[in-house]
C-alpha positions in Angstrom: -18.0 -9.0 4.4 -21.6 -10.1 4.7 -24.1 -8.1 6.7 -24.3 -10.3 9.8 -20.5 -10.4 10.2 -20.3 -6.7 9.6 -22.9 -6.2 12.4 -20.9 -8.5 14.6 -17.7 -6.5 14.0 -19.5 -3.3 14.7 -20.9 -4.7 17.9 -17.3 -5.7 19.0 -16.0 -2.2 18.1 -18.9 -0.5 19.9 -17.8 -2.2 23.2 -14.8 0.1 23.3 -14.5 3.9 23.1 -13.3 4.9 19.7 -11.9 8.0 18.1 -12.9 10.0 15.0 -14.3 7.7 12.5 -12.8 7.2 9.0 -15.2 7.7 6.1 -17.6 4.7 5.9 -17.0 2.5 2.9 -17.3 -1.2 2.0 -13.6 -1.7 2.0 -11.0 1.0 2.7 -8.3 -1.7 2.4 -5.7 0.2 4.5 -5.3 3.6 6.2 -3.8 5.9 3.6 -0.5 7.6 4.5 1.4 10.0 2.3 4.8 9.6 3.9 6.7 7.0 5.9 6.6 7.2 9.7 9.5 8.3 11.8 10.3 7.3 15.4 11.9 4.7 17.6 11.5 0.9 18.3 12.3 -1.1 21.4 13.5 -4.3 19.7 17.2 -3.3 19.1 17.6 -2.8 22.9 15.7 -6.1 23.6 17.9 -8.0 21.2 21.2 -7.1 22.7 23.3 -9.3 25.0 24.9 -6.3 26.7 24.4 -6.4 30.5 21.3 -4.4 31.5 19.6 -4.9 28.2 17.9 -7.9 26.5 14.2 -8.7 26.8 14.1 -8.0 30.5 14.8 -4.3 29.6 11.2 -3.9 28.3 9.2 -2.4 31.1 7.0 0.7 31.9 9.8 2.8 33.4 12.2 2.3 30.5 9.5 3.0 27.9 8.6 6.2 29.7 12.2 7.2 29.7 12.3 6.4 25.9 9.2 8.6 25.4 10.9 11.5 27.3 14.1 11.1 25.2 12.2 10.8 21.9 10.1 13.8 22.7 13.0 16.0 23.9 15.7 15.0 21.3 14.1 14.0 18.0 10.4 14.8 17.9 10.9 18.3 16.6 12.5 16.8 13.4 9.5 14.5 12.9 10.4 11.4 14.9 7.1 11.0 16.8 6.3 7.2 16.7 7.2 5.1 19.8 6.8 1.4 18.9 6.8 -1.2 21.6 8.0 -4.5 20.1 7.7 -8.1 21.2 7.3 -8.9 24.9 4.8 -6.3 26.1 2.1 -9.0 26.5 4.5 -11.7 27.7 6.0 -12.3 31.1 9.7 -12.5 31.8 9.6 -16.3 31.0 8.0 -15.5 27.7 4.5 -16.8 28.5 1.7 -15.0 26.6 -0.8 -12.8 28.4 -4.3 -12.3 27.1 -7.6 -11.4 28.8 -10.7 -13.7 29.1 -11.6 -13.0 25.5 -8.1 -13.8 24.1 -7.3 -10.1 23.5 -3.6 -9.4 24.2 -3.1 -7.8 27.6 0.0 -6.2 29.1 2.2 -8.2 31.4 1.5 -6.8 34.9 5.1 -7.0 36.0 6.4 -5.2 33.0 3.6 -2.7 32.8 1.8 -2.4 36.1 -0.2 0.6 35.1 -1.4 -1.0 31.9 -1.3 0.1 28.3 -4.0 2.7 28.6 -2.0 4.6 31.2 1.2 4.3 29.2 -0.6 5.4 26.0 -1.8 8.5 27.8 1.7 9.2 28.9 3.2 8.8 25.4 0.5 10.9 23.8 1.0 13.6 26.4 4.4 14.0 24.9 2.9 14.6 21.5 4.0 11.1 20.4 2.2 8.2 18.8 2.2 4.6 20.2 2.8 1.3 18.4 2.2 -2.2 19.5 3.4 -5.6 18.3 1.6 -8.9 17.5 2.3 -12.0 15.6 0.5 -13.6 12.6 -1.9 -16.4 13.6 -3.7 -17.5 16.8 -1.7 -17.5 20.0 -1.6 -21.1 21.4 -2.4 -19.8 24.9 -5.6 -18.3 23.5 -6.5 -21.6 21.7 -5.7 -23.7 24.8 -8.1 -21.8 27.0 -10.6 -21.6 24.2 -11.3 -18.0 24.8 -14.8 -16.8 23.9 -14.7 -14.3 21.1 -16.1 -11.0 22.2 -19.5 -10.1 20.7 -20.1 -13.5 19.2 -21.2 -17.0 20.2 -17.8 -18.4 19.0 -14.7 -19.5 20.8 -11.0 -19.4 19.8 -11.0 -23.1 18.8 -13.8 -22.5 16.4 -11.6 -20.3 14.2 -8.4 -22.4 14.1 -7.6 -24.2 10.9 -8.1 -28.0 11.2 -6.1 -30.1 11.5 -4.1 -27.7 13.7 -1.4 -26.1 11.5 1.6 -24.1 12.8 1.9 -20.8 11.2 4.2 -17.7 10.9 7.9 -17.6 10.3 8.8 -19.6 13.4 5.6 -21.7 13.6 4.7 -20.3 17.0 1.0 -19.8 16.5 -1.9 -21.8 15.0 -3.2 -20.9 11.6 -6.5 -19.1 11.5 -9.2 -20.2 9.0 -10.6 -16.9 7.8 -13.5 -18.7 6.1 -14.9 -19.4 9.6 -17.6 -16.9 10.6 -16.0 -15.5 13.7 -12.3 -15.3 12.5 -12.6 -11.7 11.4 -14.6 -10.8 14.5 -11.7 -12.0 16.7 -9.1 -9.8 14.9 -11.7 -7.0 15.1 -11.9 -7.4 18.9 -8.1 -7.1 19.2 -7.9 -4.0 17.1 -10.9 -2.4 18.8 -9.1 -2.8 22.1 -5.9 -1.2 20.6 -8.1 1.6 19.2 -9.5 2.2 22.7 -5.9 2.5 23.9 -5.3 5.1 21.1 -2.7 2.9 19.4 -1.4 4.4 16.1 0.7 1.6 14.7 0.5 -2.2 14.6 3.4 -4.5 13.6 2.4 -8.0 12.7 5.5 -10.2 12.8 6.5 -13.6 11.2 4.7 -12.9 8.0 5.1 -15.6 5.3 3.3 -16.0 2.0 0.8 -18.1 4.0 -0.1 -15.2 6.2 -1.4 -12.7 3.6 -4.9 -13.5 4.9 -3.8 -12.4 8.4 -2.6 -9.0 7.2 -5.8 -8.6 5.2 -7.8 -9.4 8.4 -5.8 -6.9 10.5 -6.1 -4.2 7.8 -9.9 -4.7 7.6 -10.1 -4.7 11.4 -8.3 -1.3 11.5 -10.9 -0.1 9.0 -13.7 -1.3 11.2 -12.2 0.3 14.3 -12.5 3.8 12.9 -8.9 4.7 14.0 -6.0 5.5 11.7 -3.2 3.0 12.2 -0.1 2.2 10.3 0.0 -1.6 9.5 3.5 -3.1 9.1 3.9 -6.6 7.7 7.2 -7.9 9.2 9.5 -10.9 9.3 13.2 -11.5 8.8 12.4 -11.0 5.9 8.8 -11.2 4.7 8.6 -13.8 1.9 8.9 -12.0 -1.4 6.2 -14.4 -2.7 3.8 -12.5 -0.4 4.6 -9.1 -1.9 1.7 -8.8 -4.3 -0.8 -10.3 -1.9 0.2 -7.8 0.9 0.1 -4.7 -1.4 -3.6 -3.8 -0.8 -3.4 -4.3 3.0 0.1 -3.3 4.4 1.5 0.2 4.6 5.1 -1.2 4.8 6.8 -4.6 4.4 10.0 -5.8 6.0 12.3 -6.7 3.0 15.4 -8.0 4.8 16.7 -9.7 7.9 16.9 -8.1 11.3 19.4 -5.3 11.4 20.5 -6.4 14.9 23.6 -8.6 15.5 22.1 -10.1 18.7 25.4 -9.4 20.4 26.7 -6.8 22.9 26.1 -3.9 20.5 23.1 -3.0 18.5 24.4 -4.1 15.1 27.5 -4.4 13.0 28.2 -3.6 9.3 28.3 -7.3 8.3 25.6 -8.4 10.8 23.6 -7.2 9.1 23.6 -3.6 7.9 25.2 -4.3 4.5 22.5 -6.8 3.5 20.2 -3.9 2.6 22.1 -3.0 -0.5 21.5 -6.5 -1.8 17.9 -6.9 -0.7 16.3 -3.7 -1.8 16.9 -4.2 -5.5 15.1 -7.5 -5.4 11.9 -5.8 -4.0 11.7 -2.6 -6.0 9.6 -4.1 -8.8 7.2 -5.4 -6.1 6.7 -2.1 -4.4 5.0 -0.4 -7.4 2.0 1.0 -5.6 1.5 4.2 -3.7 1.5 3.8 0.1 3.4 0.4 -0.1 6.9 1.1 1.2 10.0 -1.0 2.0 10.8 -1.3 5.6 14.6 -1.6 6.1 14.2 -2.2 9.9 15.5 0.1 12.6 18.5 2.3 12.1 21.5 1.7 14.4 22.1 5.4 14.7 22.0 6.2 18.4 25.1 6.1 20.5 28.8 5.5 19.8 30.3 7.8 22.4 28.4 7.6 25.7 27.3 5.1 28.2 24.9 2.3 27.6 24.4 0.2 24.4 26.6 1.1 21.5 25.6 1.1 17.8 28.4 -1.1 16.6 29.0 0.9 13.4 31.1 3.9 12.7 29.9 7.5 12.1 30.7 7.0 8.4 28.5 3.8 8.4 25.8 5.6 10.3 25.6 8.3 7.7 25.4 5.6 4.9 22.5 4.0 6.8 20.6 7.3 7.0 21.3 8.0 3.3 20.2 4.6 2.1 17.1 4.4 4.3 16.1 7.9 3.1 16.7 7.1 -0.6 14.5 4.0 -0.1 11.8 6.1 1.6 11.8 3.5 4.3 10.2 4.4 7.7 12.9 6.0 9.7 13.0 4.6 13.2 15.9 4.6 15.6 17.1 1.5 17.4 19.1 1.4 20.6 18.8 3.1 24.0 17.6 6.5 23.0 18.3 7.8 26.5 22.0 7.9 25.5 21.5 9.5 22.0 24.8 11.2 21.2 25.3 14.5 19.4 26.6 13.0 16.1 23.6 10.6 15.9 21.3 13.6 16.5 23.1 15.5 13.7 22.7 12.7 11.3 19.1 11.9 12.1 17.8 15.4 12.1 19.3 16.7 8.8 16.2 18.3 7.2 17.4 17.9 3.6 18.0 14.2 4.0 14.7 13.7 5.8 13.0 15.4 2.8 14.4 12.7 0.5 12.8 10.1 2.7 9.5 11.7 3.3 8.8 12.2 -0.4 7.7 8.5 -0.4 9.3 7.9 -3.8 11.2 4.7 -4.6 14.8 4.9 -5.9 16.4 3.2 -8.9 19.6 1.3 -8.8 21.8 2.6 -11.6 25.0 0.6 -10.8 25.5 -2.4 -8.6 28.6 -3.9 -7.2 31.0 -2.6 -4.6 30.6 1.0 -5.7 26.9 1.5 -6.2 25.0 4.4 -7.8 21.3 5.1 -7.0 19.0 7.8 -8.1 15.5 9.0 -7.5 13.4 11.9 -8.8 11.4 14.2 -6.6 9.5 16.8 -8.5 12.0 18.5 -10.9 15.0 17.4 -8.8 17.2 14.3 -9.2 18.8 12.9 -6.1 22.0 10.9 -6.6 23.5 8.6 -4.0 26.8 6.8 -4.3 28.0 4.1 -1.9 31.4 2.5 -1.4 30.7 -0.9 0.0 34.3 -2.0 -0.5 37.1 -2.2 2.1 39.2 0.8 0.9 38.5 4.4 -0.2 37.4 4.9 -3.8 36.6 7.6 -6.3 33.1 7.1 -7.9 32.4 8.9 -11.2 28.9 9.3 -12.5 28.1 10.6 -16.0 24.9 12.7 -16.1 23.6 10.7 -19.1 24.0 7.5 -17.0 21.3 8.8 -14.6 19.1 10.0 -17.4 19.8 13.7 -17.2 19.7 15.9 -20.3 22.2 18.6 -21.0 25.8 18.8 -20.1 25.9 21.2 -17.2 24.1 20.8 -13.9 24.3 22.5 -10.5 25.0 20.1 -7.6 24.4 20.4 -3.9 25.7 18.1 -1.2 22.6 17.2 0.8 24.5 15.8 3.9 26.8 18.8 4.3 24.1 21.1 3.0 26.5 22.9 0.8 26.4 23.9 -2.9 29.1 22.3 -5.0 28.8 24.4 -8.1 28.2 23.5 -11.7 29.6 20.4 -13.3 30.1 19.4 -16.9 28.9 16.0 -18.2 29.9 14.2 -15.0 30.6 14.4 -11.3 33.1 12.5 -9.2 32.8 11.7 -5.6 36.4 11.6 -4.5 37.9 9.5 -1.9 34.7 8.0 -0.6 35.8 6.0 2.5 35.0 2.3 3.0 31.3 1.9 3.7 30.9 5.6 3.0 28.4 7.5 0.9 27.5 10.8 -0.7 24.1 12.2 -1.4 23.7 14.9 -4.0 20.8 17.0 -5.2 20.9 17.9 -8.9 18.6 20.8 -9.8 
């Protein structure tokens, strides 16, 4: 960035109160994190057609209830990120809200106290706050030609010409980042988010054409002086964008939405089971520290109480937790966390499974097909996961040499049940793994 634009960005940032500054550098690229975040996201609730849910559910009262639930039920296990998804700056008819400078602003009917007040509430619960935005320039901002804070430019000055729809659904106008004030506009948004003490930003609809957007948002986070996780999202992000996003995004959505857009949160075939097909395609692209696969939210919340149901069985819920953890994906719960049931809490808070996730190590697929075998190495330990994706129970045998282990005898521990299994010679068999079931084993 040249000196004049850097000074403009600093002027924009200076107009908002900021927090502890990151070390100054020419280009920090992205906030470094050593492990994936854990928490909850609102979208699974917003996507459901069950009465009482859907996009109208998103409001200040329900988010505060979610904060209370997350704090009281899961935060002690590490789930401390509360992410507000699409709609917070849209009215109930889905019209975009921004202030006079084109900076996203909370819908006053949904959030009458504003985001600053809500952020204070969330942080008072020792939680972190995340907000959503989409790649490109909102058409509402373009139409009113909002003046860009701290500059002599307006929104229409930074739009690519001729006007070009961008992002996965073509909902915004493409930004021309060669224009002098384009970065300053993104800086102004992120500076506002930083003034609200936002900790996470999800940019949705990312295609290969939106790498420049993620770069701009990442640099704006750097300029803001606040640590924020940056997620590049879509359903899925184009794999052609993988290399371009690597320096800028902390995580990248590699598959379609987990939600079924029905009266439950999800179902096994719509679309939980897609993850076992999608992750292998991305593994070679995620070969950099701090660049993690995002498998979307986990439908592990409520199968036994009132309110929105997960739509998958307890066996399937455990397979989700195991697969997400083996992938070192961010672990964030979907569904109405107010109704979190005991079995969901047991699955989500198992410290030995969480350890597998938080190592931020990618797995290797050893065997594909309907009975899959995966492994990953954490320190001197090997973790072995087997999955039965078929319709009937199955035995799954794994030879130690198949997963690269030397020697014939190894001590095994079942990570899910947290029980030692004893010493095994040359191989181990997971017996009678139920349909859509899994086992997760630690080999020391």
